[in-house]
gemmi code that builds the backbone of each chain (N, CA, C; Angstrom):
import gemmi

chains = {
    "A": [
        ("MET", (92.576, -60.878, -36.178), (91.347, -60.822, -35.391), (90.670, -62.196, -35.429)),
        ("LYS", (90.328, -62.718, -34.253), (89.655, -64.001, -34.194), (88.170, -63.812, -34.489)),
        ("ASN", (87.557, -64.822, -35.163), (86.119, -64.788, -35.462), (85.719, -63.480, -36.136)),
        ("LYS", (86.521, -63.025, -37.062), (86.281, -61.724, -37.692), (84.891, -61.596, -38.313)),
        ("PRO", (84.413, -62.589, -39.071), (83.071, -62.438, -39.656), (81.993, -62.301, -38.594)),
        ("ILE", (82.113, -63.058, -37.495), (81.102, -62.984, -36.430), (81.121, -61.607, -35.780)),
        ("LYS", (82.317, -61.072, -35.528), (82.410, -59.747, -34.903), (81.861, -58.675, -35.828)),
        ("ARG", (82.133, -58.808, -37.104), (81.587, -57.831, -38.065), (80.070, -57.882, -38.098)),
        ("PHE", (79.535, -59.108, -38.018), (78.084, -59.260, -38.009), (77.487, -58.602, -36.771)),
        ("LYS", (78.119, -58.830, -35.612), (77.620, -58.235, -34.367), (77.659, -56.705, -34.438)),
        ("MET", (78.749, -56.173, -34.994), (78.857, -54.706, -35.107), (77.779, -54.165, -36.042)),
        ("ALA", (77.505, -54.912, -37.117), (76.493, -54.460, -38.082), (75.111, -54.420, -37.443)),
        ("LEU", (74.869, -55.312, -36.485), (73.564, -55.341, -35.818), (73.265, -54.025, -35.109)),
        ("PHE", (74.310, -53.335, -34.662), (74.110, -52.072, -33.938), (73.575, -50.961, -34.825)),
        ("LYS", (73.548, -51.198, -36.130), (72.953, -50.209, -37.029), (71.426, -50.301, -37.002)),
        ("ILE", (70.905, -51.392, -36.449), (69.448, -51.531, -36.304), (69.042, -50.792, -35.028)),
        ("PRO", (68.182, -49.778, -35.146), (67.876, -48.939, -33.975), (67.445, -49.697, -32.737)),
        ("TRP", (66.540, -50.698, -32.883), (66.050, -51.361, -31.669), (67.122, -52.232, -31.034)),
        ("VAL", (68.065, -52.730, -31.832), (69.172, -53.518, -31.257), (70.029, -52.617, -30.381)),
        ("ARG", (70.338, -51.445, -30.925), (71.152, -50.510, -30.153), (70.409, -50.035, -28.904)),
        ("GLN", (69.097, -49.762, -29.069), (68.312, -49.300, -27.921), (68.282, -50.366, -26.824)),
        ("ARG", (68.132, -51.614, -27.244), (68.111, -52.737, -26.293), (69.451, -52.826, -25.558)),
        ("TRP", (70.545, -52.648, -26.303), (71.875, -52.683, -25.684), (72.016, -51.548, -24.672)),
        ("GLU", (71.555, -50.361, -25.036), (71.655, -49.213, -24.135), (70.868, -49.451, -22.855)),
        ("GLU", (69.694, -50.078, -22.999), (68.855, -50.326, -21.826), (69.489, -51.355, -20.889)),
        ("LYS", (70.187, -52.322, -21.470), (70.751, -53.405, -20.652), (72.132, -53.064, -20.102)),
        ("PHE", (72.791, -52.069, -20.711), (74.163, -51.740, -20.300), (74.167, -51.119, -18.897)),
        ("THR", (75.061, -51.586, -18.070), (75.186, -51.040, -16.716), (76.479, -50.238, -16.621)),
        ("PRO", (76.379, -48.925, -16.711), (77.604, -48.130, -16.678), (78.102, -47.886, -15.256)),
        ("VAL", (79.342, -47.498, -15.159), (79.874, -47.005, -13.888), (79.115, -45.721, -13.567)),
        ("THR", (78.779, -45.538, -12.307), (78.054, -44.322, -11.944), (78.918, -43.423, -11.070)),
        ("SER", (78.617, -42.148, -11.101), (79.334, -41.172, -10.281), (78.323, -40.427, -9.427)),
        ("GLU", (78.755, -40.022, -8.262), (77.903, -39.211, -7.394), (78.125, -37.729, -7.681)),
        ("ALA", (79.386, -37.345, -7.746), (79.715, -35.930, -7.926), (80.029, -35.628, -9.389)),
        ("ILE", (79.850, -34.368, -9.739), (80.186, -33.926, -11.091), (81.463, -33.092, -11.006)),
        ("PRO", (82.542, -33.547, -11.645), (83.769, -32.735, -11.631), (83.552, -31.445, -12.413)),
        ("TRP", (84.158, -30.372, -11.951), (83.927, -29.099, -12.639), (85.145, -28.195, -12.513)),
        ("THR", (85.737, -27.877, -13.636), (86.812, -26.891, -13.690), (86.367, -25.801, -14.650)),
        ("PRO", (86.116, -24.601, -14.152), (85.654, -23.537, -15.050), (86.733, -23.135, -16.053)),
        ("LEU", (86.281, -22.682, -17.192), (87.203, -22.140, -18.185), (87.599, -20.740, -17.733)),
        ("THR", (88.892, -20.489, -17.666), (89.332, -19.222, -17.059), (89.986, -18.261, -18.044)),
        ("LYS", (90.102, -18.662, -19.294), (90.667, -17.737, -20.280), (90.060, -18.003, -21.651)),
        ("PRO", (90.244, -17.081, -22.571), (89.646, -17.273, -23.902), (90.168, -18.541, -24.584)),
        ("LEU", (89.310, -19.188, -25.365), (89.702, -20.413, -26.062), (90.960, -20.211, -26.907)),
        ("ALA", (91.062, -19.028, -27.497), (92.196, -18.754, -28.390), (93.529, -18.769, -27.651)),
        ("ARG", (93.481, -18.672, -26.338), (94.723, -18.705, -25.539), (94.883, -20.019, -24.789)),
        ("CYS", (93.985, -20.958, -25.054), (94.021, -22.243, -24.353), (94.850, -23.275, -25.116)),
        ("THR", (95.600, -24.074, -24.383), (96.258, -25.249, -24.963), (95.267, -26.404, -24.894)),
        ("ILE", (95.073, -27.059, -26.046), (94.039, -28.090, -26.149), (94.642, -29.469, -26.406)),
        ("ALA", (94.010, -30.468, -25.802), (94.373, -31.867, -26.058), (93.138, -32.624, -26.514)),
        ("LEU", (93.354, -33.622, -27.345), (92.284, -34.523, -27.777), (92.467, -35.877, -27.103)),
        ("ILE", (91.353, -36.461, -26.678), (91.367, -37.839, -26.189), (90.251, -38.588, -26.901)),
        ("THR", (90.591, -39.763, -27.413), (89.590, -40.586, -28.082), (89.520, -41.962, -27.436)),
        ("THR", (88.343, -42.560, -27.469), (88.220, -43.956, -27.051), (87.989, -44.847, -28.275)),
        ("GLY", (88.418, -44.361, -29.417), (88.196, -45.069, -30.676), (89.242, -46.099, -31.053)),
        ("GLY", (90.195, -46.368, -30.157), (91.211, -47.377, -30.469), (92.235, -46.927, -31.496)),
        ("VAL", (92.443, -45.615, -31.577), (93.407, -45.064, -32.546), (94.830, -45.206, -31.982)),
        ("HIS", (95.768, -45.495, -32.847), (97.175, -45.509, -32.420), (98.078, -45.320, -33.628)),
        ("LEU", (99.323, -44.987, -33.357), (100.307, -44.883, -34.434), (100.484, -46.256, -35.074)),
        ("LYS", (100.700, -46.261, -36.367), (100.873, -47.537, -37.060), (102.065, -48.323, -36.527)),
        ("ASN", (103.082, -47.585, -36.035), (104.263, -48.283, -35.537), (104.216, -48.511, -34.026)),
        ("ASP", (103.054, -48.268, -33.422), (102.875, -48.525, -31.992), (102.162, -49.866, -31.813)),
        ("ALA", (102.217, -50.398, -30.596), (101.542, -51.678, -30.331), (100.034, -51.488, -30.425)),
        ("PRO", (99.335, -52.384, -31.093), (97.869, -52.262, -31.161), (97.238, -52.584, -29.810)),
        ("PHE", (95.994, -52.179, -29.628), (95.263, -52.583, -28.431), (95.017, -54.090, -28.495)),
        ("ASN", (94.950, -54.698, -27.313), (94.807, -56.141, -27.217), (93.355, -56.559, -27.471)),
        ("MET", (93.131, -57.224, -28.580), (91.778, -57.659, -28.925), (91.501, -59.092, -28.474)),
        ("ASP", (92.493, -59.746, -27.876), (92.300, -61.129, -27.450), (91.624, -61.229, -26.090)),
        ("ASP", (91.653, -60.141, -25.341), (91.018, -60.128, -24.018), (89.578, -59.635, -24.177)),
        ("LYS", (88.615, -60.482, -23.903), (87.200, -60.100, -24.114), (86.759, -58.972, -23.187)),
        ("ASP", (87.515, -58.735, -22.130), (87.172, -57.656, -21.193), (87.769, -56.314, -21.610)),
        ("GLY", (88.499, -56.304, -22.699), (89.054, -55.056, -23.209), (90.499, -54.828, -22.803)),
        ("ASP", (91.046, -53.745, -23.305), (92.442, -53.374, -23.030), (92.424, -52.011, -22.348)),
        ("PRO", (92.764, -51.944, -21.054), (92.660, -50.668, -20.333), (93.890, -49.777, -20.478)),
        ("SER", (94.811, -50.140, -21.332), (95.998, -49.304, -21.512), (95.682, -48.138, -22.454)),
        ("TYR", (96.653, -47.286, -22.681), (96.435, -46.145, -23.573), (97.613, -45.993, -24.521)),
        ("ARG", (97.380, -45.224, -25.556), (98.436, -44.938, -26.507), (98.628, -43.427, -26.597)),
        ("THR", (99.869, -43.046, -26.805), (100.228, -41.637, -26.938), (100.398, -41.319, -28.422)),
        ("ILE", (99.797, -40.226, -28.840), (99.851, -39.827, -30.248), (100.392, -38.408, -30.338)),
        ("PRO", (101.521, -38.197, -30.992), (102.012, -36.815, -31.151), (100.944, -35.960, -31.840)),
        ("SER", (100.775, -34.743, -31.369), (99.724, -33.902, -31.960), (100.064, -33.498, -33.392)),
        ("THR", (101.296, -33.740, -33.798), (101.701, -33.453, -35.184), (101.389, -34.620, -36.126)),
        ("ALA", (100.868, -35.708, -35.572), (100.584, -36.891, -36.404), (99.556, -36.554, -37.484)),
        ("THR", (99.697, -37.225, -38.599), (98.743, -37.054, -39.687), (97.954, -38.352, -39.874)),
        ("LYS", (96.923, -38.281, -40.703), (96.065, -39.450, -40.921), (96.880, -40.669, -41.352)),
        ("SER", (97.901, -40.419, -42.154), (98.671, -41.547, -42.680), (99.532, -42.212, -41.607)),
        ("ASP", (99.701, -41.550, -40.473), (100.483, -42.133, -39.372), (99.640, -43.041, -38.484)),
        ("LEU", (98.322, -42.989, -38.654), (97.419, -43.571, -37.655), (96.604, -44.739, -38.185)),
        ("MET", (96.202, -45.606, -37.266), (95.285, -46.701, -37.599), (94.405, -46.983, -36.384)),
        ("ILE", (93.417, -47.814, -36.571), (92.474, -48.142, -35.501), (92.508, -49.640, -35.236)),
        ("THR", (92.651, -50.000, -33.950), (92.478, -51.395, -33.541), (91.388, -51.425, -32.490)),
        ("HIS", (90.211, -51.888, -32.862), (89.056, -51.879, -31.959), (87.979, -52.739, -32.603)),
        ("ASP", (87.702, -53.895, -32.018), (86.768, -54.843, -32.625), (85.322, -54.625, -32.219)),
        ("TYR", (85.040, -53.576, -31.432), (83.706, -53.466, -30.853), (82.870, -52.324, -31.422)),
        ("TYR", (83.295, -51.729, -32.519), (82.418, -50.833, -33.268), (82.868, -50.889, -34.723)),
        ("ASP", (81.979, -50.497, -35.603), (82.281, -50.521, -37.027), (83.071, -49.256, -37.377)),
        ("HIS", (84.378, -49.415, -37.562), (85.206, -48.230, -37.852), (85.597, -48.138, -39.322)),
        ("THR", (84.774, -48.721, -40.168), (85.052, -48.646, -41.608), (85.170, -47.191, -42.057)),
        ("ASP", (84.200, -46.362, -41.659), (84.245, -44.957, -42.069), (85.385, -44.207, -41.377)),
        ("ALA", (85.613, -44.500, -40.098), (86.704, -43.830, -39.384), (88.067, -44.244, -39.934)),
        ("ASP", (88.156, -45.445, -40.494), (89.414, -45.845, -41.140), (89.716, -44.923, -42.323)),
        ("SER", (88.672, -44.518, -43.014), (88.873, -43.656, -44.180), (88.968, -42.180, -43.790)),
        ("ASP", (88.410, -41.828, -42.637), (88.475, -40.433, -42.165), (88.611, -40.455, -40.647)),
        ("ILE", (89.835, -40.376, -40.187), (90.136, -40.515, -38.757), (89.480, -39.409, -37.928)),
        ("ASN", (89.106, -38.310, -38.598), (88.482, -37.191, -37.875), (87.168, -37.577, -37.193)),
        ("LEU", (86.570, -38.672, -37.608), (85.314, -39.097, -36.985), (85.510, -39.476, -35.525)),
        ("VAL", (86.709, -39.930, -35.190), (86.984, -40.318, -33.796), (88.177, -39.562, -33.196)),
        ("LEU", (88.975, -38.923, -34.024), (90.091, -38.092, -33.536), (90.215, -36.900, -34.498)),
        ("PRO", (89.545, -35.799, -34.191), (89.403, -34.708, -35.171), (90.653, -33.831, -35.324)),
        ("ILE", (91.728, -34.429, -35.783), (92.993, -33.696, -35.886), (92.942, -32.605, -36.956)),
        ("ASP", (92.342, -32.908, -38.093), (92.290, -31.900, -39.161), (91.307, -30.780, -38.828)),
        ("ILE", (90.205, -31.161, -38.184), (89.211, -30.153, -37.795), (89.813, -29.205, -36.764)),
        ("LEU", (90.540, -29.756, -35.816), (91.209, -28.929, -34.802), (92.203, -27.974, -35.466)),
        ("ARG", (93.009, -28.489, -36.389), (94.003, -27.624, -37.049), (93.333, -26.494, -37.813)),
        ("ALA", (92.221, -26.799, -38.454), (91.500, -25.754, -39.190), (90.990, -24.684, -38.233)),
        ("CYS", (90.488, -25.106, -37.084), (90.005, -24.134, -36.084), (91.159, -23.314, -35.516)),
        ("GLN", (92.308, -23.938, -35.380), (93.481, -23.197, -34.902), (93.914, -22.157, -35.938)),
        ("GLU", (93.847, -22.533, -37.206), (94.208, -21.566, -38.262), (93.243, -20.389, -38.281)),
        ("GLU", (91.993, -20.646, -37.909), (91.005, -19.565, -37.810), (91.182, -18.729, -36.553)),
        ("GLY", (92.028, -19.197, -35.646), (92.246, -18.462, -34.401), (91.184, -18.701, -33.351)),
        ("ILE", (90.384, -19.752, -33.538), (89.292, -20.035, -32.598), (89.816, -20.640, -31.299)),
        ("VAL", (90.815, -21.479, -31.433), (91.358, -22.157, -30.257), (92.883, -22.119, -30.324)),
        ("GLY", (93.521, -22.209, -29.158), (94.978, -22.090, -29.083), (95.713, -23.332, -29.547)),
        ("ARG", (96.967, -23.406, -29.172), (97.847, -24.463, -29.688), (97.470, -25.833, -29.110)),
        ("SER", (97.985, -26.856, -29.768), (97.773, -28.221, -29.285), (98.827, -28.581, -28.256)),
        ("SER", (98.450, -29.470, -27.351), (99.441, -30.062, -26.461), (100.410, -30.884, -27.312)),
        ("GLU", (101.515, -31.273, -26.712), (102.494, -32.039, -27.489), (101.917, -33.399, -27.898)),
        ("PHE", (101.108, -33.982, -26.990), (100.558, -35.311, -27.253), (99.036, -35.349, -27.066)),
        ("PHE", (98.407, -36.206, -27.870), (97.017, -36.572, -27.665), (97.013, -38.010, -27.128)),
        ("TYR", (95.832, -38.477, -26.664), (95.775, -39.795, -26.031), (94.601, -40.608, -26.566)),
        ("SER", (94.809, -41.910, -26.608), (93.799, -42.797, -27.164), (93.620, -44.035, -26.295)),
        ("LEU", (92.362, -44.423, -26.143), (92.011, -45.657, -25.442), (91.059, -46.439, -26.336)),
        ("MET", (90.771, -47.659, -25.926), (89.700, -48.379, -26.613), (88.496, -48.415, -25.672)),
        ("GLY", (87.325, -48.157, -26.222), (86.153, -47.925, -25.387), (85.369, -49.159, -25.006)),
        ("HIS", (85.992, -50.313, -25.047), (85.298, -51.519, -24.580), (86.125, -52.089, -23.429)),
        ("ILE", (85.888, -51.555, -22.241), (86.652, -52.005, -21.078), (85.639, -52.325, -19.985)),
        ("VAL", (85.585, -53.577, -19.565), (84.575, -53.963, -18.581), (85.219, -54.327, -17.251)),
        ("LEU", (84.387, -54.741, -16.328), (84.687, -54.737, -14.899), (86.100, -55.167, -14.467)),
        ("PRO", (86.617, -56.294, -14.906), (87.920, -56.693, -14.352), (89.015, -55.648, -14.569)),
        ("HIS", (88.861, -54.847, -15.618), (89.908, -53.874, -15.942), (89.573, -52.444, -15.505)),
        ("LEU", (88.417, -52.248, -14.927), (88.036, -50.872, -14.561), (88.968, -50.256, -13.515)),
        ("PRO", (89.375, -51.002, -12.465), (90.309, -50.384, -11.500), (91.608, -49.914, -12.167)),
        ("TYR", (92.135, -50.714, -13.088), (93.360, -50.320, -13.804), (93.099, -49.059, -14.623)),
        ("LEU", (91.944, -49.051, -15.288), (91.603, -47.892, -16.120), (91.510, -46.613, -15.280)),
        ("VAL", (90.831, -46.717, -14.151), (90.578, -45.527, -13.327), (91.832, -45.129, -12.534)),
        ("GLU", (92.476, -46.115, -11.925), (93.578, -45.797, -11.009), (94.915, -45.603, -11.711)),
        ("LYS", (95.116, -46.230, -12.837), (96.418, -46.114, -13.503), (96.331, -45.298, -14.794)),
        ("THR", (95.552, -45.801, -15.747), (95.506, -45.153, -17.061), (95.013, -43.713, -16.968)),
        ("ALA", (93.873, -43.517, -16.344), (93.294, -42.167, -16.291), (94.220, -41.198, -15.551)),
        ("LYS", (94.810, -41.673, -14.452), (95.686, -40.790, -13.680), (96.968, -40.462, -14.445)),
        ("GLU", (97.500, -41.451, -15.153), (98.711, -41.179, -15.944), (98.424, -40.159, -17.051)),
        ("ILE", (97.299, -40.310, -17.703), (96.947, -39.366, -18.768), (96.734, -37.966, -18.173)),
        ("ALA", (96.017, -37.903, -17.062), (95.761, -36.593, -16.439), (97.070, -35.923, -16.028)),
        ("THR", (97.975, -36.702, -15.463), (99.270, -36.147, -15.056), (100.052, -35.646, -16.272)),
        ("ALA", (100.029, -36.429, -17.337), (100.731, -36.032, -18.561), (100.138, -34.748, -19.143)),
        ("LEU", (98.826, -34.636, -19.119), (98.179, -33.434, -19.645), (98.552, -32.208, -18.813)),
        ("GLN", (98.548, -32.381, -17.504), (98.935, -31.270, -16.625), (100.373, -30.850, -16.905)),
        ("GLY", (101.234, -31.831, -17.125), (102.641, -31.540, -17.399), (102.854, -30.782, -18.693)),
        ("GLN", (101.905, -30.899, -19.594), (102.008, -30.191, -20.880), (101.259, -28.854, -20.858)),
        ("GLY", (100.784, -28.477, -19.698), (100.114, -27.182, -19.574), (98.776, -27.120, -20.291)),
        ("VAL", (98.096, -28.258, -20.359), (96.808, -28.300, -21.078), (95.725, -27.551, -20.295)),
        ("ASP", (94.993, -26.723, -21.012), (93.872, -25.993, -20.407), (92.538, -26.662, -20.669)),
        ("ILE", (92.390, -27.207, -21.889), (91.105, -27.809, -22.252), (91.318, -29.166, -22.938)),
        ("VAL", (90.385, -30.062, -22.652), (90.452, -31.405, -23.232), (89.133, -31.690, -23.947)),
        ("PHE", (89.267, -32.185, -25.150), (88.110, -32.541, -25.975), (88.068, -34.066, -26.078)),
        ("LEU", (86.988, -34.663, -25.566), (86.895, -36.125, -25.513), (85.925, -36.643, -26.572)),
        ("VAL", (86.387, -37.630, -27.317), (85.577, -38.171, -28.412), (85.404, -39.679, -28.219)),
        ("PRO", (84.157, -40.143, -28.212), (83.931, -41.584, -28.054), (84.014, -42.307, -29.386)),
        ("ALA", (84.015, -43.625, -29.285), (83.923, -44.422, -30.507), (82.472, -44.431, -30.966)),
    ],
    "B": [
        ("MET", (92.077, -28.354, -15.608), (91.697, -28.553, -17.006), (90.180, -28.597, -17.142)),
        ("SER", (89.685, -27.875, -18.111), (88.256, -27.909, -18.421), (88.044, -28.922, -19.550)),
        ("THR", (86.961, -29.685, -19.440), (86.734, -30.718, -20.452), (85.349, -30.592, -21.085)),
        ("VAL", (85.283, -31.034, -22.325), (84.002, -31.193, -23.004), (84.083, -32.494, -23.790)),
        ("GLY", (82.976, -33.226, -23.816), (82.982, -34.497, -24.518), (81.732, -34.687, -25.341)),
        ("ILE", (81.869, -35.525, -26.344), (80.717, -35.927, -27.147), (80.164, -37.220, -26.549)),
        ("SER", (78.858, -37.361, -26.564), (78.215, -38.608, -26.150), (77.315, -39.111, -27.266)),
        ("LEU", (77.321, -40.426, -27.458), (76.396, -41.057, -28.399), (75.371, -41.917, -27.661)),
        ("VAL", (75.526, -42.023, -26.334), (74.593, -42.810, -25.520), (74.235, -41.994, -24.281)),
        ("ARG", (73.043, -41.435, -24.311), (72.658, -40.502, -23.243), (72.582, -41.177, -21.865)),
        ("THR", (72.073, -42.410, -21.826), (71.894, -43.073, -20.527), (73.236, -43.259, -19.810)),
        ("ILE", (74.266, -43.553, -20.555), (75.589, -43.729, -19.945), (76.111, -42.385, -19.441)),
        ("THR", (75.899, -41.347, -20.211), (76.351, -40.022, -19.808), (75.651, -39.557, -18.537)),
        ("VAL", (74.357, -39.814, -18.459), (73.595, -39.427, -17.263), (74.154, -40.138, -16.030)),
        ("ALA", (74.560, -41.389, -16.196), (75.089, -42.157, -15.059), (76.485, -41.696, -14.660)),
        ("ILE", (77.311, -41.393, -15.637), (78.714, -41.065, -15.356), (78.883, -39.628, -14.853)),
        ("LYS", (78.004, -38.736, -15.319), (78.017, -37.330, -14.903), (79.300, -36.568, -15.269)),
        ("PRO", (79.659, -36.534, -16.529), (80.783, -35.673, -16.932), (80.363, -34.200, -16.860)),
        ("PRO", (81.316, -33.274, -16.807), (80.953, -31.863, -16.603), (80.197, -31.215, -17.765)),
        ("ARG", (80.623, -31.479, -18.995), (79.974, -30.829, -20.153), (79.902, -31.845, -21.291)),
        ("THR", (78.696, -32.072, -21.785), (78.532, -33.102, -22.816), (77.680, -32.599, -23.961)),
        ("TYR", (78.113, -32.923, -25.149), (77.364, -32.628, -26.365), (76.836, -33.965, -26.877)),
        ("PHE", (75.504, -34.122, -26.835), (74.902, -35.413, -27.163), (74.358, -35.440, -28.584)),
        ("LEU", (74.746, -36.470, -29.308), (74.305, -36.660, -30.692), (73.662, -38.028, -30.850)),
        ("ARG", (72.576, -38.095, -31.592), (71.970, -39.386, -31.912), (72.585, -39.911, -33.201)),
        ("TYR", (73.856, -40.193, -33.150), (74.600, -40.671, -34.310), (75.071, -42.107, -34.064)),
        ("PRO", (75.381, -42.833, -35.139), (75.869, -44.207, -34.973), (77.246, -44.236, -34.309)),
        ("PHE", (77.550, -45.356, -33.667), (78.900, -45.529, -33.122), (79.921, -45.370, -34.252)),
        ("GLY", (81.050, -44.787, -33.905), (82.096, -44.580, -34.900), (81.916, -43.324, -35.723)),
        ("HIS", (80.910, -42.508, -35.366), (80.617, -41.297, -36.141), (80.350, -40.109, -35.224)),
        ("ALA", (81.182, -39.947, -34.212), (80.945, -38.880, -33.230), (80.976, -37.492, -33.871)),
        ("LEU", (81.767, -37.329, -34.926), (81.848, -36.031, -35.600), (81.017, -36.000, -36.869)),
        ("GLY", (80.333, -37.092, -37.170), (79.469, -37.103, -38.347), (79.903, -38.099, -39.395)),
        ("GLU", (79.710, -37.705, -40.652), (79.998, -38.603, -41.765), (81.422, -38.427, -42.268)),
        ("ALA", (81.988, -39.507, -42.781), (83.341, -39.453, -43.342), (83.399, -38.434, -44.468)),
        ("GLY", (84.398, -37.579, -44.421), (84.633, -36.614, -45.486), (83.731, -35.397, -45.455)),
        ("ASN", (82.806, -35.344, -44.516), (81.882, -34.205, -44.461), (82.467, -33.132, -43.536)),
        ("ARG", (83.364, -32.328, -44.074), (84.058, -31.313, -43.267), (83.103, -30.275, -42.680)),
        ("PRO", (82.118, -29.780, -43.443), (81.206, -28.809, -42.822), (80.493, -29.378, -41.592)),
        ("GLN", (80.049, -30.632, -41.696), (79.374, -31.263, -40.562), (80.331, -31.423, -39.378)),
        ("GLN", (81.512, -31.957, -39.647), (82.478, -32.203, -38.575), (82.896, -30.895, -37.906)),
        ("THR", (83.105, -29.874, -38.715), (83.528, -28.582, -38.168), (82.424, -27.959, -37.328)),
        ("THR", (81.201, -28.068, -37.800), (80.066, -27.513, -37.048), (79.949, -28.173, -35.682)),
        ("ILE", (80.049, -29.483, -35.657), (79.930, -30.212, -34.382), (81.103, -29.857, -33.464)),
        ("PHE", (82.297, -29.803, -34.022), (83.478, -29.453, -33.220), (83.329, -28.058, -32.612)),
        ("LYS", (82.893, -27.117, -33.434), (82.724, -25.740, -32.934), (81.588, -25.660, -31.912)),
        ("ASP", (80.533, -26.428, -32.118), (79.448, -26.456, -31.130), (79.976, -26.915, -29.771)),
        ("CYS", (80.851, -27.901, -29.811), (81.426, -28.413, -28.556), (82.304, -27.351, -27.890)),
        ("LEU", (83.099, -26.660, -28.681), (83.931, -25.591, -28.115), (83.061, -24.488, -27.540)),
        ("ASN", (81.972, -24.205, -28.224), (81.049, -23.183, -27.727), (80.429, -23.613, -26.393)),
        ("LEU", (80.095, -24.895, -26.300), (79.567, -25.419, -25.035), (80.597, -25.266, -23.924)),
        ("LEU", (81.828, -25.559, -24.249), (82.910, -25.419, -23.264), (83.006, -23.980, -22.759)),
        ("GLU", (82.800, -23.056, -23.669), (82.951, -21.636, -23.357), (81.746, -21.074, -22.597)),
        ("THR", (80.574, -21.632, -22.849), (79.358, -21.011, -22.317), (78.720, -21.761, -21.144)),
        ("ALA", (79.081, -23.019, -20.957), (78.427, -23.812, -19.903), (78.711, -23.223, -18.534)),
        ("ARG", (77.676, -23.098, -17.741), (77.840, -22.570, -16.380), (77.334, -23.565, -15.344)),
        ("VAL", (76.672, -24.628, -15.825), (76.062, -25.595, -14.908), (76.790, -26.934, -15.018)),
        ("PRO", (77.402, -27.419, -13.955), (78.066, -28.731, -14.012), (77.094, -29.839, -14.389)),
        ("GLY", (77.528, -30.690, -15.303), (76.701, -31.823, -15.698), (75.783, -31.549, -16.874)),
        ("ILE", (75.947, -30.410, -17.500), (75.079, -30.055, -18.623), (75.227, -31.065, -19.770)),
        ("ILE", (74.098, -31.477, -20.316), (74.079, -32.321, -21.523), (73.309, -31.553, -22.585)),
        ("LEU", (74.009, -31.054, -23.561), (73.388, -30.276, -24.634), (73.044, -31.214, -25.782)),
        ("GLU", (71.779, -31.281, -26.137), (71.355, -32.177, -27.216), (71.561, -31.489, -28.558)),
        ("SER", (72.299, -32.135, -29.431), (72.560, -31.571, -30.749), (71.274, -31.490, -31.566)),
        ("PRO", (71.098, -30.422, -32.322), (69.905, -30.324, -33.169), (70.060, -31.059, -34.506)),
        ("TYR", (71.228, -31.634, -34.746), (71.500, -32.171, -36.080), (71.079, -33.622, -36.217)),
        ("ARG", (70.294, -33.891, -37.260), (69.893, -35.258, -37.574), (71.065, -35.991, -38.225)),
        ("TRP", (71.003, -37.318, -38.170), (72.071, -38.115, -38.793), (71.996, -38.034, -40.315)),
        ("ARG", (70.801, -38.072, -40.838), (70.636, -38.011, -42.293), (69.825, -36.772, -42.681)),
        ("GLY", (70.090, -36.264, -43.849), (69.280, -35.198, -44.412), (69.503, -33.829, -43.807)),
        ("GLN", (70.595, -33.675, -43.076), (70.900, -32.380, -42.462), (71.890, -31.639, -43.355)),
        ("ARG", (71.590, -30.387, -43.635), (72.518, -29.586, -44.440), (73.429, -28.778, -43.525)),
        ("PHE", (74.696, -28.735, -43.877), (75.671, -27.944, -43.126), (76.328, -26.958, -44.073)),
        ("ALA", (76.454, -25.730, -43.626), (77.034, -24.688, -44.486), (78.527, -24.924, -44.688)),
    ],
}
model = gemmi.Model(1)
for chain_id, residues in chains.items():
    chain = gemmi.Chain(chain_id)
    for i, (resn, *xyz) in enumerate(residues, 1):
        res = gemmi.Residue()
        res.name, res.seqid = resn, gemmi.SeqId(i, " ")
        for name, pos in zip(("N", "CA", "C"), xyz):
            atom = gemmi.Atom()
            atom.name, atom.element = name, gemmi.Element(name[0])
            atom.pos, atom.b_iso = gemmi.Position(*pos), 0.0
            res.add_atom(atom)
        chain.add_residue(res)
    model.add_chain(chain)
structure = gemmi.Structure()
structure.add_model(model)
structure.setup_entities()
């Protein structure tokens, strides 16, 4: 990681409430006119569920997200739903993931999901979960929307996914 | 596919208009709560599933009642 101390300092600043509030006020998000809506049509216990995180999680033996591009990395990583904490790591320079490094459930709740499945609250997992990094700005937005998002959606449909749980960084 | 998501920044969620959102005033990197706090993480996860099951209005943003610090979870 380039300029690691500076990036750590910047991330630490976000723990100060007014710094974060100022960032939120100045941030210009993509806007939508319509609200997508797919009703839930069967009990959760019979639903196939997928997890998606923007926390920069990936398999240790997979390529990390590109931290050299200041505009972010709009690609995605595929994570087998059978993966365990020891299989995973985080590459994401734009939030403090010290705690998530020690407990991946903060950004990809794999153990929490399994516990709920054992309780019979929700149905089986899809074969794969998906991960992105949540710092992607304008030059890469078309790629994110037109390629990455569509590929993930197609993959989820192919796995018969009924419900998707999205977790931010 | 029906979706539910966690948000840590309400203004962005309002602009993007996702179908069902569970909003928490938690720090970045802590969407499910504190490291190792299984009761907290499980409660938030189940709240989100409950929102998925009960939401009838597109664009709903449900504000979590849980504080970042000093909240007890069973």
